N, C-alpha and C positions, 0 to 999 in steps of 0.2 A: 775554710769551713762554711763561710757565708755563701761562697760560690756553689759549694756542694749542696747546701740547703736550697738555694735558688733553683738549681737544676732539678733536684728532687721535687720541688714544688711545681715546677713547670710540667714535669712528667705526670705527676698526680693530677694536675689540672687538665692536661691533655686527655688523660684516661677518662676523667669525669665528663668532659665535653663530648668525647666520643660515645660514652655510654648514654648520654642524653641526646645524641643525634647532632651534636655540633651546632645547636641552636636551630636546626631544621626539623620539621615534623618527621617523626619516625614512620617508616613504611608500614602500613597496616593492610591486612587482607580483609576485604569487605565480606560480610556474612549475609548481605541481602542485595537485591537488585529490584528497582522499580521500573517496570515496563509499561509504556502507554502506547497502545496499538489498536488497530481495527478489531472490531468484534468478529468472532468466528474466523480467526486468521492464524492463530498460534496454537498448535496442538498442546493440550495439557500433558500428554506423554512426553513431549519435547522438554517442557518445563520441569516435569518430575525427574526426568533423566539428568537434566542439568544440575538440579539440586542434589541428586544422589551422587553424581560424580565430583561435584565441586564443594558441596556443603553450603552453597549460596541459595538462600530462599528467594523466590521470585514473587513479587506482588504485581498482578496484572490488571490494569485499568484499561477500559476501552473507549473508543470514539467511533462516530459513524461517518465522518467526512474530514477531509483535509482542513476545511475551514474551522471545524470544531477544534481540531488540534491547534491550529494557529491562534485562535481566540484564547484558548486556555493558556498557552505559553506567553502570549502577549499580556495577559491579565496578571502575569507574575507567578503562575503555577511553578512550584519548585519541588525538587525531590525526585523527579523522573531521571532515569539514567539511560534508557534506550527508547527511541520512538521509531515509527515506521511510516514516514511521510512519502507521498508520491513525488514524481519528478519535478513538476512545476512548483510544488510547495517547497522543495529544497531551495530553489532560487529565492523564493519569498522569505523564508526563514533565515537564509544566509544574509540577505540584504538587511534584515532587521537585527542581525547580530545574535541570533538565537541558537546557533549551533557551535559545538566544540569540534575542533579538528580531531580526527581519529589517527592513531599511529598504526599504519599498515604493517610496520615491523612486528607488531603484536598479533597480526591477523594472518598467520601462516596459511590458513585455508582459503585466503583470497585467491589463491592459484586455481581453485576449483571453479571459479566463475567464468562463464563463457566470455571470451575476449570481446565479442561483439557488443556485450552489455556493459563493458567497462568504459571509463573515460568519456562519459556522456557530457553533453553541453551544459547541463545544469550543475555538473560537478567535475570539471576537468581534473584529471589526475586522481580522482576518488579521494580527495582530501577530507571530505566530510561524510561520505556515505559508501556503503557497499550494497549491491542488489540483494533483495530478499525474495521477491517474486515479480513476475511481469505478466501482462495480459492485455485484454481488450474489453471494451464495453459495447456490446452490439445488440441486435435483435434476438429475442427468444420467442419461440412459437410452439404451442402444443398442437401438433398436427392431428391429433385425435379430435380436437375441438374446432380447428380451423381447416377447412377442406381445400381452400384455394391457396395457391402459392403466395407467400409473403416475401418480398424481395427488397423492400425499401421502407424507410421511416414513414414516408407519406401514407403508407397503407394503414397506419394507426388511426388516421383521421376518418376511416370508413365508419359510417354510423352503425354498421352491424356489430362493431366491437364495443359499443357503449357499455360502460361499467365492467369491462373485461380486460382492462389494461393495468399493468404495473410498470411504474417508472422508478428509477433510482432517486432517492431523496438527496439529490446532489445538484446544485445549481449549475456548476460548470458542465456536467454531463447532459442535463436536460436542456438547458438553454442552448448549449452547443449543438445538441441534436436538432433542435428546431431551426437554428441558423443554417445548418447543413441542408435541412429539408427545403429551405428557401433558396438554396444555391449560394449561400454566403460562407465566409470563413468561420469555422466554429469558434475561433478566438477573436471574433470581430469586436472592435471598440467603437464602431460607428453608431452614434445615437439613433439615427434613423433606422438602421438595420435592426438594432436592438428593440426599438419600439414595434417594428413590424413582427419581430419574433415574439414579443410579449402578446400581441394580438393573436398570433397564430397559436401560441400555447394556451391562451385563454379559451380558444375554440375547442381545444382538446380536453380541457379540464372536466367537463361532464362525463367523459368516457373513462376517466382514470379512476380505478377502484382504490388504489393506494400508491403512496410513495414509500419505498422501502429499500434502504441501502444495506441493512443488517442481514436480512434473510428473505430476499425476494422470491427464492425458490419455493418457499413454504406455500404461498398462495397459488403458485403454479401447480404444485403437486396435489394441493387440496381441490383443484378444479375451480377455484374462486376467480382466477383470471386465466385468460387464454394466450396472451402474448404481451410483449412489452420490451423493456430494456433491462439488461442485467450485466453483471460482471461475468467473465468467462468461467471462473471457478464455480459460481453458483449454478450456471447452466450445466457444467460438467457433472456436478452432484445430482442435479435434477434428472439429467439424461440417464445417469446410472440407475435411478429408481424407476424411470419411465422413459423408454426409448422413443416415445412419440414426441418428447420435448427436444426440439432441434435449435441449433444456434446458427444464426444467419448474419453474414457480413453485408450490410445494406448497401445499395447502389450509391447512396449519397456519402458513404464513408462513416467511420466510427472511430472511437478513441483507442489508441495504444498507450500503455502506461508502464512504468517501472516503479515499484514500491521498494523503499530502501531502508536499511538499518542505519540509524544515525544516533548521535548523542547530543542532547540538548545542552545549551549553555548552563553552566553551574551544576552539572551532574555531580553528585557527592560520592558516587561509587564508580569512579572511572576505571579502576582495575577490574571490577566485576563487569562493567560494560564491555570492555575489550575481550574479556574471557568469554562472555556470552556470545558476542558477535562471531568470534572464532569458532565457538562450539556449534552455532547454527550452520556455519559454512562447511562443517565436516559432512561429507557425503552421506554417511549413515544416519546423521541427525536430520539433514535437510530433506531426506527422502520421507521422513515422517510427515513433513508439511504436505507433500504431494499426495500421500496416502489419505490424509484427512481433508485437506483443502486443495483440490486439484486445479490450481491456476497453472500458469506456465512457469517452470522452474529454471532459473538461470544457472543452476549448479550442475555442471557436467558430471561430476562424481556422483551426485544424487541420482541422476537418470541412469547411469551405469549400475548403481546399486539397485534401483527399482527393477531393472531388467533381470537381475539375479534373484531378488527376494519375492517379486510378484510379477511374473511374466504376463499374466492376463491384464493386470492394471497397466503395465507398461504398453502393451499393445493398444489398449483402450486410449491411453494418453496420446500415443503417436498417431492414432487413426481418427481422432475426433478434432474437428477444426477449432473448437474453443481452446484446446490446450496446445495443439500443434498446427497453427494456421499455415496455409500454403503461401507461397510467394505472391500468388495472385490475390489472395485475401489481404495480405499485409499491405499491398499497394493501395488498398481502400482505407487505410488507417492514417490517423494524424494525432500527434501529441497535444495535450492541453498545455498552454503556455501562460506564463505570468502576464497579465494584462494591465498591471500597474494601477494607475488612478481610475481606470474604467471599472475596476472592481466594485466601486461604490454604486455605479449605475446598474451593474449586474445584480448586486445585493438588493437594490430597491425594486427592480423588476421581479425578482424571485419572491420577495416578501409580499408585494402587491398581488401577484398572480395567485400565490398559495393562500393569501389572506382571504381570497374569494372562494376557497374550496367549499 
């Protein structure tokens, strides 16, 4: 009888442990997701559709540069579940231990990504990221205001454009552009070259109307500026509203970049993060991004979808160099790289030059 009682007790205890999860946290389904991403980059329709289909509410906070994202994460910002950093920033965040690995087994729609954009040097094997959008940062010109051909960054220093220039509010883009104008590597860490770039940028400062990474197209469309530096997606939107606004791959070269969906260390809604990433990579969802923010889409299924749902936009996408650059244009591009300890020197130069605005 004692043996019988013991067996019954063990069975009951086992049932109780199983009901409580065996001492392990029970699996829960998240009801919210905290997204931290670039401004004017994630369509509200995409977020609304995600909530409708999954029941997961999305809280969307924005930043204006990779460095702003890095600073916030390093300062201990917690609660974010998905971020969208650029290529070189992935390397930096990974070195700092600020990224979670993602489980590609939960991202079935990863198959939709163009193979040429997978397995990049900043994330071999896509252990931490999947591509969201890609593009370039080149010259933009309102040809209704500027009659002569603009073919290189050096043209910005022409006195006739004083007060009519917009540049991105991004030190890696702007200082890199100046270094290229001087014939140097846009990722230079040479102190002498960087001081020369500082002096060159200081010469341009009186001609710069504004620095704007959030919405540089606005000043172009308003006629407040005539030319400058912008993201390809901003140029695409501006061109759609005013065909005189053209995108130019400068002779000195410009930036090519890939922005990525990633999960920050300590994300509290990992299940929602994976669900969201997989949702975005579905072709019919990813096409919403191109329809509203036409950068270059790495999603093959999305482009096929676009051809079906909006043939005119598809043709515009395929025929405009900002969204579908030629092989010749791509030869003029180079990626921003992690410059390590030289970042402090870049930061100082950027602060000092802009401090004299």
